[in-house]
RODO-2510 file (C-alpha; in nm, 4 decimals, decimal comma):
residues 540
     n   res          X          Y          Z
     1     p     0,0000     0,0000     0,0000
     2     n     0,2817     0,2434     0,0807
     3     d     0,4524     0,1771    -0,2541
     4     f     0,1226     0,2486    -0,4284
     5     e     0,0834     0,5802    -0,2412
     6     v     0,4423     0,6829    -0,3251
     7     g     0,3754     0,6077    -0,6923
     8     n     0,0606     0,8193    -0,6856
     9     r     0,2413     1,1135    -0,5265
    10     h     0,5088     1,1094    -0,7993
    11     n     0,2695     1,0365    -1,0881
    12     l     0,4488     0,7132    -1,1758
    13     e     0,3089     0,4888    -1,4446
    14     r     0,1251     0,1872    -1,3023
    15     v     0,2875    -0,1212    -1,4506
    16     k     0,1324    -0,4659    -1,3983
    17     v     0,3850    -0,7508    -1,4336
    18     i     0,1930    -1,0442    -1,2854
    19     n    -0,0904    -1,2567    -1,4237
    20     p    -0,3985    -1,3541    -1,2212
    21     d    -0,2566    -1,7082    -1,1843
    22     g     0,0623    -1,5825    -1,0162
    23     t     0,2911    -1,6144    -1,3194
    24     m     0,4903    -1,3316    -1,4791
    25     n     0,3508    -1,1673    -1,7961
    26     e     0,5039    -1,0542    -2,1272
    27     l     0,6539    -0,7371    -1,9752
    28     c     0,9027    -0,9510    -1,7823
    29     d     1,1168    -1,0529    -2,0835
    30     e     1,3242    -1,3593    -1,9899
    31     f     1,1173    -1,4141    -1,6752
    32     k     0,7881    -1,4403    -1,8665
    33     g     0,5805    -1,7432    -1,7613
    34     m     0,7758    -1,8052    -1,4403
    35     d     0,5957    -1,8651    -1,1132
    36     r     0,6267    -1,5585    -0,8892
    37     f     0,8387    -1,7396    -0,6281
    38     e     1,0772    -1,8849    -0,8905
    39     c     1,0974    -1,5421    -1,0538
    40     r     1,2157    -1,3855    -0,7300
    41     k     1,5040    -1,6356    -0,7011
    42     s     1,5966    -1,5930    -1,0687
    43     l     1,5848    -1,2150    -1,0377
    44     v     1,8300    -1,2199    -0,7457
    45     k     2,0655    -1,4405    -0,9479
    46     w     2,0335    -1,2046    -1,2481
    47     l     2,1289    -0,9082    -1,0285
    48     q     2,4318    -1,0990    -0,8964
    49     d     2,5428    -1,2026    -1,2461
    50     n     2,5221    -0,8417    -1,3616
    51     d     2,7089    -0,7113    -1,0579
    52     l     2,4053    -0,5090    -0,9481
    53     l     2,3430    -0,6678    -0,6077
    54     i     2,5013    -0,4994    -0,3042
    55     k     2,3923    -0,7508    -0,0384
    56     v     2,1148    -0,9912     0,0698
    57     e     1,9748    -0,9319     0,4182
    58     e     1,7135    -1,1295     0,6149
    59     m     1,4230    -0,9044     0,7246
    60     v     1,1107    -0,9715     0,9285
    61     h     0,8002    -0,7804     0,8260
    62     s     0,4249    -0,8253     0,8004
    63     v     0,3014    -1,0046     0,4872
    64     g    -0,0673    -1,0651     0,4258
    65     h    -0,1781    -1,4274     0,3803
    66     s    -0,5070    -1,5779     0,2675
    67     e    -0,7143    -1,7004     0,5600
    68     r    -0,8425    -2,0007     0,3619
    69     t    -0,5276    -2,1174     0,1811
    70     d    -0,2514    -1,9547     0,3908
    71     v    -0,0916    -1,8367     0,0644
    72     m     0,0912    -1,5032     0,0450
    73     i    -0,1227    -1,2248    -0,1049
    74     e     0,0246    -1,0166    -0,3892
    75     p    -0,0743    -0,6558    -0,4680
    76     y    -0,2565    -0,6670    -0,8015
    77     l    -0,4018    -0,3834    -1,0065
    78     s    -0,7511    -0,4547    -1,1393
    79     k    -1,0718    -0,2682    -1,2155
    80     q    -1,2822    -0,2129    -0,9036
    81     w    -1,5970    -0,0216    -0,8169
    82     f    -1,5542     0,2834    -0,5932
    83     v    -1,7844     0,5196    -0,4046
    84     k    -1,6973     0,8854    -0,4533
    85     m    -1,6597     0,9901    -0,0917
    86     r    -1,5953     1,3641    -0,0756
    87     p    -1,9572     1,4833    -0,1277
    88     l    -2,0897     1,2194     0,1142
    89     a    -1,8303     1,2981     0,3804
    90     d    -1,8902     1,6725     0,3542
    91     r    -2,2600     1,6178     0,4165
    92     v    -2,1821     1,4218     0,7350
    93     l    -1,9508     1,6968     0,8572
    94     e    -2,2203     1,9540     0,7856
    95     i    -2,4984     1,7834     0,9867
    96     q    -2,2599     1,7252     1,2785
    97     k    -2,2588     2,1031     1,3219
    98     d    -2,6365     2,1051     1,3796
    99     k    -2,7313     1,9863     1,7318
   100     n    -3,0841     1,8982     1,6138
   101     k    -2,9715     1,6839     1,3194
   102     k    -2,6391     1,5370     1,4287
   103     v    -2,5544     1,1890     1,5570
   104     n    -2,4929     1,2341     1,9298
   105     f    -2,2038     1,0248     2,0601
   106     v    -2,1848     0,8878     2,4135
   107     p    -1,9172     0,9578     2,5331
   108     t    -1,8996     1,2799     2,3297
   109     r    -1,5237     1,2479     2,2654
   110     y    -1,5885     0,9847     1,9989
   111     e    -1,7494     1,2436     1,7692
   112     k    -1,3920     1,3526     1,6958
   113     t    -1,3231     1,0055     1,5544
   114     m    -1,6142     1,0357     1,3111
   115     n    -1,5175     1,3852     1,2019
   116     h    -1,1486     1,2976     1,1631
   117     w    -1,2185     1,0092     0,9254
   118     m    -1,4673     1,2142     0,7262
   119     e    -1,2115     1,4929     0,6878
   120     i    -0,9304     1,2674     0,5585
   121     t    -1,1504     1,0258     0,3636
   122     y    -1,0670     0,8949     0,0174
   123     d    -1,2745     0,7151    -0,2445
   124     w    -1,3989     0,3836    -0,1071
   125     c    -1,3359     0,0606    -0,2978
   126     i    -1,6493    -0,1533    -0,2561
   127     s    -1,5606    -0,4502    -0,4829
   128     r    -1,4904    -0,7726    -0,2961
   129     q    -1,3888    -1,1110    -0,4365
   130     l    -1,5951    -1,3237    -0,1976
   131     w    -1,8456    -1,6046    -0,2295
   132     w    -2,1145    -1,4424    -0,0170
   133     g    -2,2673    -1,0936    -0,0243
   134     h    -2,4768    -0,8592    -0,2367
   135     q    -2,3608    -0,9092    -0,5937
   136     i    -2,2602    -0,5794    -0,7515
   137     p    -2,5508    -0,4597    -0,9732
   138     a    -2,3347    -0,4053    -1,2806
   139     w    -2,3571    -0,5975    -1,6108
   140     y    -2,1123    -0,6149    -1,9000
   141     k    -2,1629    -0,6849    -2,2691
   142     d    -1,8634    -0,6321    -2,4968
   143     d    -1,7604    -0,2705    -2,4210
   144     e    -2,0964    -0,1757    -2,2685
   145     i    -2,1540    -0,1363    -1,8931
   146     y    -2,4997    -0,1260    -1,7382
   147     v    -2,5693    -0,0417    -1,3714
   148     g    -2,9180    -0,0665    -1,2238
   149     v    -3,1520    -0,2266    -0,9741
   150     d    -3,2930    -0,4644    -1,2351
   151     a    -3,1001    -0,6683    -1,4897
   152     p    -3,0743    -0,5173    -1,8396
   153     e    -3,2980    -0,6403    -2,1182
   154     g    -3,1524    -0,8497    -2,3940
   155     e    -2,9097    -1,1407    -2,4041
   156     d    -2,5349    -1,1896    -2,3498
   157     w    -2,5179    -0,9566    -2,0484
   158     v    -2,2836    -1,0866    -1,7749
   159     q    -2,3175    -0,9602    -1,4176
   160     d    -2,0041    -0,8596    -1,2260
   161     a    -1,8892    -1,1567    -1,0169
   162     d    -1,7736    -0,9393    -0,7267
   163     v    -1,9896    -0,8616    -0,4249
   164     l    -2,0281    -0,5415    -0,2253
   165     d    -1,7969    -0,4766     0,0674
   166     t    -1,9533    -0,6148     0,3859
   167     w    -1,9454    -0,2687     0,5439
   168     f    -2,1377    -0,1286     0,2460
   169     s    -2,4134    -0,3875     0,2919
   170     s    -2,4247    -0,3541     0,6702
   171     a    -2,4404     0,0261     0,6399
   172     l    -2,7861    -0,0196     0,4819
   173     w    -2,9126    -0,1854     0,8014
   174     p    -3,0957     0,1119     0,9674
   175     f    -3,3459     0,1365     0,6803
   176     a    -3,3082    -0,1760     0,4636
   177     t    -3,4366    -0,3935     0,7489
   178     l    -3,7533    -0,1812     0,7725
   179     g    -3,8797    -0,2420     0,4193
   180     w    -3,6881     0,0245     0,2256
   181     p    -3,7152     0,1258    -0,0578
   182     e    -4,0889     0,0829     0,0047
   183     d    -4,2468     0,3472     0,2304
   184     t    -4,3569     0,0981     0,4968
   185     k    -4,5177     0,1552     0,8382
   186     l    -4,2087     0,0127     1,0060
   187     l    -3,9863     0,2562     0,8191
   188     k    -4,2024     0,5504     0,9213
   189     r    -4,2107     0,4405     1,2836
   190     y    -3,8527     0,3315     1,3441
   191     y    -3,6408     0,5493     1,1159
   192     p    -3,4373     0,7207     1,2399
   193     n    -3,3561     0,4708     1,5145
   194     n    -3,3164     0,5926     1,8734
   195     v    -2,9743     0,4541     1,9480
   196     l    -2,6950     0,2419     1,8026
   197     v    -2,4701     0,0503     2,0431
   198     t    -2,1275    -0,0412     1,9073
   199     g    -1,7546    -0,0503     1,9794
   200     y    -1,5152     0,2385     1,9237
   201     d    -1,2973     0,0276     1,6919
   202     i    -1,5538     0,0251     1,4086
   203     i    -1,6681     0,3891     1,4084
   204     p    -1,4913     0,4582     1,0725
   205     f    -1,6053     0,1303     0,9146
   206     w    -1,9679     0,1155     1,0223
   207     v    -2,0991     0,4220     1,2074
   208     n    -1,9681     0,6711     0,9519
   209     r    -2,0957     0,4646     0,6605
   210     m    -2,4414     0,4190     0,8098
   211     t    -2,4534     0,7937     0,8617
   212     f    -2,3699     0,9009     0,5062
   213     q    -2,5856     0,6266     0,3528
   214     g    -2,8760     0,7289     0,5757
   215     l    -2,8332     1,0893     0,4681
   216     e    -2,8055     0,9891     0,1020
   217     f    -3,1035     0,7517     0,0841
   218     m    -3,3323     0,8752     0,3652
   219     g    -3,2368     1,2420     0,3958
   220     e    -3,1638     1,2304     0,7704
   221     r    -2,9388     1,0692     1,0301
   222     p    -2,9861     0,6935     1,0812
   223     f    -3,0007     0,7184     1,4621
   224     k    -3,0220     0,9931     1,7197
   225     d    -2,7596     0,8585     1,9603
   226     c    -2,4551     0,6365     1,9207
   227     l    -2,3523     0,4661     2,2446
   228     i    -1,9898     0,3545     2,2326
   229     h    -1,8633     0,0680     2,4469
   230     g    -1,5073    -0,0501     2,4919
   231     l    -1,3398    -0,3811     2,4215
   232     i    -1,3425    -0,6786     2,6560
   233     r    -0,9911    -0,7556     2,7760
   234     d    -0,8535    -1,0190     3,0083
   235     k    -0,8014    -0,9637     3,3812
   236     m    -0,4522    -0,8222     3,3148
   237     g    -0,5814    -0,5712     3,0594
   238     r    -0,4495    -0,7583     2,7555
   239     k    -0,6517    -0,7934     2,4365
   240     m    -0,7955    -1,1422     2,4029
   241     s    -0,6265    -1,3444     2,1288
   242     k    -0,5633    -1,7002     2,0159
   243     s    -0,1876    -1,6590     2,0470
   244     l    -0,2147    -1,5597     2,4151
   245     g    -0,4759    -1,8250     2,4821
   246     n    -0,6652    -1,5829     2,7054
   247     g    -0,9987    -1,5895     2,5253
   248     v    -1,3194    -1,6714     2,7109
   249     d    -1,6065    -1,8675     2,5555
   250     p    -1,9239    -1,6917     2,6732
   251     m    -2,1199    -2,0158     2,6403
   252     d    -1,8960    -2,1729     2,9044
   253     v    -1,9607    -1,8767     3,1358
   254     i    -2,3357    -1,9007     3,0740
   255     e    -2,3278    -2,2740     3,1445
   256     r    -2,1653    -2,2079     3,4812
   257     y    -2,3209    -1,8818     3,6008
   258     g    -2,6174    -1,8173     3,3716
   259     a    -2,6785    -1,5592     3,0989
   260     d    -2,8128    -1,3000     3,3445
   261     a    -2,4943    -1,2963     3,5539
   262     l    -2,2744    -1,2490     3,2464
   263     r    -2,5049    -0,9845     3,0973
   264     f    -2,5223    -0,7798     3,4200
   265     f    -2,1435    -0,7933     3,4558
   266     l    -2,0777    -0,6860     3,0966
   267     t    -2,3274    -0,3995     3,0968
   268     t    -2,2676    -0,2451     3,4393
   269     n    -1,9014    -0,2948     3,5306
   270     t    -1,7455    -0,0091     3,3373
   271     a    -1,8295     0,3410     3,2195
   272     s    -1,9378     0,3858     2,8568
   273     g    -1,6502     0,3944     2,6107
   274     m    -1,4046     0,2304     2,8505
   275     d    -1,2507    -0,1138     2,8029
   276     l    -1,3748    -0,3850     3,0371
   277     r    -1,1462    -0,6329     3,2115
   278     y    -1,3071    -0,9744     3,2294
   279     d    -1,2987    -1,1021     3,5856
   280     e    -1,4671    -1,4334     3,6658
   281     d    -1,4789    -1,3437     4,0358
   282     k    -1,7041    -1,0483     3,9491
   283     v    -1,9290    -1,2718     3,7387
   284     k    -1,9520    -1,5077     4,0359
   285     a    -2,0364    -1,2120     4,2619
   286     t    -2,3198    -1,1208     4,0252
   287     w    -2,4395    -1,4823     4,0384
   288     n    -2,4500    -1,4508     4,4191
   289     f    -2,6453    -1,1263     4,3800
   290     i    -2,9027    -1,3048     4,1627
   291     n    -2,9348    -1,5771     4,4277
   292     k    -2,9914    -1,3032     4,6862
   293     l    -3,2666    -1,1562     4,4678
   294     w    -3,4223    -1,5004     4,4141
   295     n    -3,4305    -1,5787     4,7866
   296     a    -3,5730    -1,2340     4,8699
   297     s    -3,8414    -1,2877     4,6053
   298     r    -3,9305    -1,6262     4,7551
   299     y    -3,9710    -1,4609     5,0951
   300     v    -4,2021    -1,1958     4,9510
   301     l    -4,4064    -1,4445     4,7478
   302     m    -4,4540    -1,6755     5,0468
   303     n    -4,5765    -1,3893     5,2626
   304     i    -4,8159    -1,2278     5,0150
   305     e    -5,0102    -1,5384     4,9113
   306     d    -5,3215    -1,4042     5,0868
   307     i    -5,2636    -1,0400     4,9938
   308     e    -5,5535    -0,8068     4,9242
   309     v    -5,4163    -0,5586     4,6720
   310     t    -5,5337    -0,2184     4,7920
   311     e    -5,4240     0,1431     4,8089
   312     l    -5,1554     0,2089     5,0669
   313     k    -5,2843     0,3339     5,4007
   314     d    -5,1748     0,3289     5,7656
   315     l    -4,8097     0,3036     5,6626
   316     t    -4,5523     0,2462     5,9347
   317     d    -4,2303     0,4468     5,9437
   318     a    -4,0497     0,1384     5,8115
   319     d    -4,2923     0,1184     5,5148
   320     k    -4,2490     0,4893     5,4435
   321     w    -3,8710     0,4480     5,4719
   322     i    -3,8484     0,1782     5,2021
   323     l    -4,0941     0,3623     4,9736
   324     t    -3,8762     0,6726     5,0020
   325     k    -3,5612     0,4736     4,9271
   326     l    -3,7387     0,3057     4,6334
   327     n    -3,8521     0,6302     4,4727
   328     k    -3,5121     0,7920     4,5151
   329     t    -3,3633     0,4841     4,3486
   330     i    -3,6153     0,5062     4,0624
   331     k    -3,5207     0,8707     4,0122
   332     v    -3,1459     0,7978     3,9936
   333     v    -3,1927     0,4897     3,7742
   334     t    -3,4249     0,6666     3,5295
   335     k    -3,1928     0,9649     3,4955
   336     s    -2,8880     0,7389     3,4514
   337     m    -3,0642     0,5180     3,1950
   338     e    -3,1491     0,8253     2,9889
   339     k    -2,7799     0,9238     2,9954
   340     y    -2,6656     0,5639     2,9230
   341     d    -2,4737     0,5528     3,2529
   342     f    -2,5355     0,1820     3,3004
   343     n    -2,2539     0,1458     3,5517
   344     i    -2,4319     0,3939     3,7806
   345     v    -2,7593     0,2065     3,7279
   346     g    -2,5943    -0,1228     3,8198
   347     n    -2,4282     0,0129     4,1348
   348     t    -2,7461     0,1915     4,2462
   349     l    -2,9676    -0,1154     4,2024
   350     y    -2,7117    -0,3460     4,3613
   351     d    -2,6864    -0,1284     4,6727
   352     f    -3,0620    -0,0739     4,7007
   353     i    -3,1566    -0,4394     4,6562
   354     w    -2,8806    -0,5939     4,8654
   355     t    -2,8487    -0,3366     5,1450
   356     q    -3,1809    -0,1547     5,1747
   357     v    -3,4243    -0,4284     5,0749
   358     c    -3,2662    -0,7645     5,1602
   359     d    -3,0542    -0,6709     5,4617
   360     k    -3,2895    -0,4160     5,6178
   361     y    -3,6504    -0,3903     5,5035
   362     i    -3,7143    -0,7629     5,4758
   363     e    -3,6005    -0,7970     5,8380
   364     l    -3,8152    -0,5011     5,9458
   365     s    -4,1199    -0,6389     5,7631
   366     k    -4,1118    -0,9539     5,9778
   367     f    -4,2133    -0,7476     6,2816
   368     n    -4,5330    -0,6099     6,1227
   369     m    -4,6570    -0,8357     5,8420
   370     n    -5,0026    -0,6827     5,7890
   371     n    -5,1789    -0,6271     5,4559
   372     t    -5,0253    -0,2813     5,4115
   373     t    -4,6734    -0,4172     5,4511
   374     k    -4,7562    -0,6977     5,2066
   375     n    -4,8646    -0,4384     4,9490
   376     v    -4,5437    -0,2442     5,0070
   377     l    -4,3383    -0,5620     4,9588
   378     l    -4,5226    -0,6307     4,6312
   379     i    -4,4650    -0,2752     4,5044
   380     v    -4,0948    -0,2840     4,5944
   381     l    -4,0340    -0,6270     4,4381
   382     t    -4,2267    -0,5400     4,1193
   383     s    -4,0312    -0,2160     4,0765
   384     i    -3,6998    -0,3914     4,1363
   385     l    -3,7752    -0,6545     3,8730
   386     k    -3,8698    -0,3932     3,6127
   387     m    -3,5582    -0,1836     3,6719
   388     l    -3,3362    -0,4923     3,6611
   389     h    -3,5036    -0,6456     3,3558
   390     p    -3,2839    -0,4805     3,0869
   391     f    -2,9800    -0,6275     3,2612
   392     m    -3,1245    -0,9599     3,3862
   393     p    -3,4053    -1,0534     3,1479
   394     y    -3,4479    -1,4211     3,2359
   395     v    -3,4676    -1,4279     3,6155
   396     t    -3,6794    -1,1102     3,6269
   397     e    -3,9278    -1,2511     3,3742
   398     e    -3,9498    -1,5737     3,5736
   399     i    -4,0185    -1,3999     3,9066
   400     y    -4,2539    -1,1459     3,7473
   401     g    -4,4697    -1,4319     3,6210
   402     m    -4,5193    -1,5510     3,9821
   403     l    -4,6456    -1,2162     4,1137
   404     p    -5,0117    -1,1984     4,2221
   405     g    -5,2659    -0,9468     4,0974
   406     e    -5,3227    -0,7893     3,7588
   407     k    -5,0117    -0,7427     3,5486
   408     a    -4,8904    -0,7300     3,1883
   409     e    -4,8529    -1,0553     2,9952
   410     s    -4,4760    -1,0095     3,0043
   411     i    -4,2461    -0,7851     3,2046
   412     m    -4,1058    -0,6674     2,8691
   413     i    -4,4270    -0,4806     2,7887
   414     s    -4,5105    -0,3676     3,1420
   415     e    -4,4921    -0,0031     3,2474
   416     y    -4,1510     0,1087     3,3739
   417     p    -4,1484     0,2367     3,7352
   418     l    -4,2208     0,6076     3,7673
   419     y    -4,0923     0,8404     4,0369
   420     n    -4,3735     0,9231     4,2817
   421     k    -4,3115     1,2394     4,4814
   422     k    -4,6068     1,1554     4,7088
   423     q    -4,4150     0,8542     4,8367
   424     i    -4,1205     1,0571     4,9635
   425     f    -4,1298     1,0676     5,3455
   426     e    -3,8147     1,2478     5,4566
   427     d    -3,8985     1,2426     5,8297
   428     s    -3,9622     0,8687     5,8350
   429     e    -3,6489     0,8051     5,6285
   430     q    -3,4361     0,9989     5,8775
   431     k    -3,5954     0,8247     6,1766
   432     i    -3,5412     0,4739     6,0410
   433     d    -3,1892     0,5547     5,9190
   434     k    -3,1074     0,6795     6,2679
   435     t    -3,2662     0,3744     6,4312
   436     l    -3,0783     0,1311     6,2074
   437     e    -2,7519     0,3115     6,2815
   438     f    -2,8320     0,2911     6,6527
   439     i    -2,8998    -0,0833     6,6284
   440     t    -2,5608    -0,1307     6,4602
   441     m    -2,3907     0,0717     6,7344
   442     v    -2,5531    -0,1441     7,0034
   443     r    -2,4440    -0,4671     6,8348
   444     n    -2,0892    -0,3380     6,7986
   445     k    -2,0749    -0,2335     7,1646
   446     k    -2,2045    -0,5735     7,2761
   447     a    -1,9357    -0,7474     7,0700
   448     e    -1,6674    -0,5052     7,1904
   449     l    -1,7514    -0,5744     7,5557
   450     g    -1,7793    -0,9470     7,4951
   451     i    -2,1231    -0,9566     7,6581
   452     g    -2,2771    -1,3027     7,6493
   453     s    -2,6433    -1,3930     7,6795
   454     d    -2,6785    -1,3027     8,0490
   455     y    -2,7564    -0,9307     8,0491
   456     n    -3,0372    -0,6746     8,0780
   457     v    -3,0948    -0,3342     7,9241
   458     i    -3,2426     0,0013     8,0112
   459     l    -3,4060     0,1577     7,7047
   460     s    -3,4837     0,5252     7,6597
   461     i    -3,6789     0,5659     7,3318
   462     d    -3,9945     0,7781     7,3274
   463     d    -4,1249     0,6687     6,9836
   464     l    -4,3064     0,3390     7,0456
   465     e    -4,2684     0,2145     6,6871
   466     l    -3,8928     0,2782     6,6900
   467     k    -3,8639     0,1236     7,0363
   468     n    -4,0415    -0,1882     6,9131
   469     l    -3,8036    -0,2082     6,6132
   470     v    -3,5031    -0,1905     6,8434
   471     i    -3,6423    -0,4573     7,0779
   472     k    -3,7327    -0,6932     6,7919
   473     s    -3,4110    -0,6371     6,5955
   474     l    -3,1856    -0,6889     6,8990
   475     k    -3,4035    -0,9661     7,0472
   476     l    -3,4465    -0,7799     7,3753
   477     d    -3,7834    -0,9269     7,4744
   478     g    -3,7767    -0,9921     7,8502
   479     k    -3,4452    -0,8115     7,8995
   480     e    -3,5688    -0,4586     7,9630
   481     i    -3,5536    -0,3375     8,3245
   482     t    -3,5727    -0,0025     8,5030
   483     s    -3,2837     0,1794     8,6691
   484     n    -3,4249     0,0856     9,0114
   485     e    -3,3746    -0,2837     8,9366
   486     v    -2,9978    -0,2630     8,8694
   487     p    -2,7860    -0,4464     9,1317
   488     d    -2,5016    -0,2359     9,2771
   489     s    -2,2321    -0,4848     9,1699
   490     y    -2,3386    -0,4917     8,8052
   491     t    -2,1643    -0,2982     8,5272
   492     k    -2,3535    -0,0380     8,3252
   493     e    -2,2482     0,0570     7,9680
   494     l    -2,4337     0,3290     7,7741
   495     v    -2,4934     0,3482     7,3955
   496     k    -2,6495     0,6764     7,2792
   497     l    -2,7421     0,8309     6,9437
   498     a    -2,9412     1,1557     6,9488
   499     d    -3,2608     1,0798     7,1437
   500     l    -3,2050     0,7020     7,1413
   501     s    -3,0179     0,5386     7,4271
   502     l    -2,9597     0,1906     7,5648
   503     s    -2,7628     0,0813     7,8694
   504     f    -2,6254    -0,2717     7,9006
   505     i    -2,6576    -0,4108     8,2557
   506     f    -2,4432    -0,7175     8,3243
   507     d    -2,2342    -0,8982     8,5857
   508     n    -1,8797    -0,8115     8,4776
   509     s    -1,7231    -1,0897     8,6857
   510     k    -1,9139    -1,3538     8,4887
   511     n    -1,8388    -1,1663     8,1715
   512     e    -1,4666    -1,1561     8,2504
   513     e    -1,4552    -1,5319     8,3096
   514     e    -1,6224    -1,5932     7,9744
   515     l    -1,3948    -1,3392     7,8044
   516     i    -1,0784    -1,4973     7,9524
   517     s    -1,1918    -1,8396     7,8347
   518     n    -1,2530    -1,7089     7,4817
   519     l    -0,9157    -1,5321     7,4748
   520     k    -0,7327    -1,8482     7,5816
   521     r    -0,8950    -2,0418     7,2969
   522     e    -0,7958    -1,7689     7,0532
   523     q    -0,4409    -1,7721     7,1914
   524     e    -0,4117    -2,1466     7,1350
   525     k    -0,5248    -2,1064     6,7751
   526     l    -0,2685    -1,8338     6,7104
   527     i     0,0178    -2,0340     6,8668
   528     s    -0,0728    -2,3325     6,6523
   529     s    -0,0925    -2,1159     6,3388
   530     i     0,2477    -1,9538     6,4087
   531     a     0,4117    -2,2925     6,4632
   532     r     0,2684    -2,4237     6,1336
   533     r     0,3959    -2,1254     5,9358
   534     e     0,7403    -2,1392     6,0959
   535     k     0,7625    -2,5019     5,9913
   536     l     0,6712    -2,4123     5,6331
   537     l     0,9267    -2,1294     5,6209
   538     s     1,2039    -2,3560     5,7487
   539     n     1,1243    -2,6093     5,4720
   540     e     1,1153    -2,8956     5,7208
***
């Protein structure tokens, strides 16, 4: 290719010395008829015999080979069909200046790639010598050439044996798949498309070509947005290749972890436009997340079998808390989906489902499983499934089909969750957040002091609902006493957060005996572990 460009720059005559069968032609004088490889050897000898050869040096460089036959490919001048690119490219560059007509790239930096290739473009050779593809619509008869949609009339016309470049054919996709050139309902409804999702490595080959073909044949951009994703690399950041042996068969991953786990990992583990490092541990973590969702769904389904689906009324603070968290999640997810920030969507849903729903609200719901709470559980689970569905289509469809009450035939055609400002209860959210933090503080203090099962507490919580949550969560039934009931010899330890307080009352002498016993057991384990490691280090 470089030799060809040099020749063009210096207006050199294009001389063809090789025949299609790889032999030398009549311009080669004494080498005429020789096979190309034999000719090379003979030519070197001729140079030596005529004292024209300075030296022979071994060099390593890249030489193209046929994928099917593994035979070296020779540059060969022949007649090919080209697309005149300058007018088409200029039209693309022009619409990219208009914010209402342009193709919007996400991330925006990739628009520079499109513009750069359109600025430096050259005429595009679309002839390909392949078995499969759209055969070039050109016919030949003696010195005549006919180009058209339909074959020419008359006999002895021969159609060009070449096919269109694959990128030419695939660039027709946005409209050819919708019935074009007929003015179909599908074409009217879906052209231009909303968004194209593709990799940054084929922007010049596919995105640009779809854009100028869409402008040429349809008069407008083929899609409003172009979402660019990166390449999938191995855990070390290397490109996957046969030579490195670091490729991953997705079917093997699906067999082991399921399609949903792989899909969620691929779509949510990196920002748009960035390369993704494949990490099986993260796929496994997603699989665990799906199991968590499945088990939480089973809990909800078992507890709402007798539900009466009604409007929400008489909500507890815990119910208001989860509804507030849900609607704030819906707001973030919706906004992020519109911006194609799928990594933010994934992190937001993961945290909400695992931390807020599974670890907290499900536990809180056990203390007050009335019909209102059952309706809240149903609303939360249904919303979760719908938000997760684009990333986990199979498990969400399966669980959605088990939900009671009226619903769409498939989750795919159900209404997406909408942010409901009326279900934002800031006061209740703050109260429950504070109570949950207080419960964690109490548990940590109990562990820190090494308090066993023999203890009492003094509680000071005015809000009866919050007090009940603390008692149920910490399993304090029967342990609450008043300050007048505390023996003089007992130890008193206070835990306080704002207007919530709890004092542990316990016999420290019993506690110390239990603590000493536990420490001795821990000491024995550590001594044994040290001895084992010293033995390994000494190679005994």
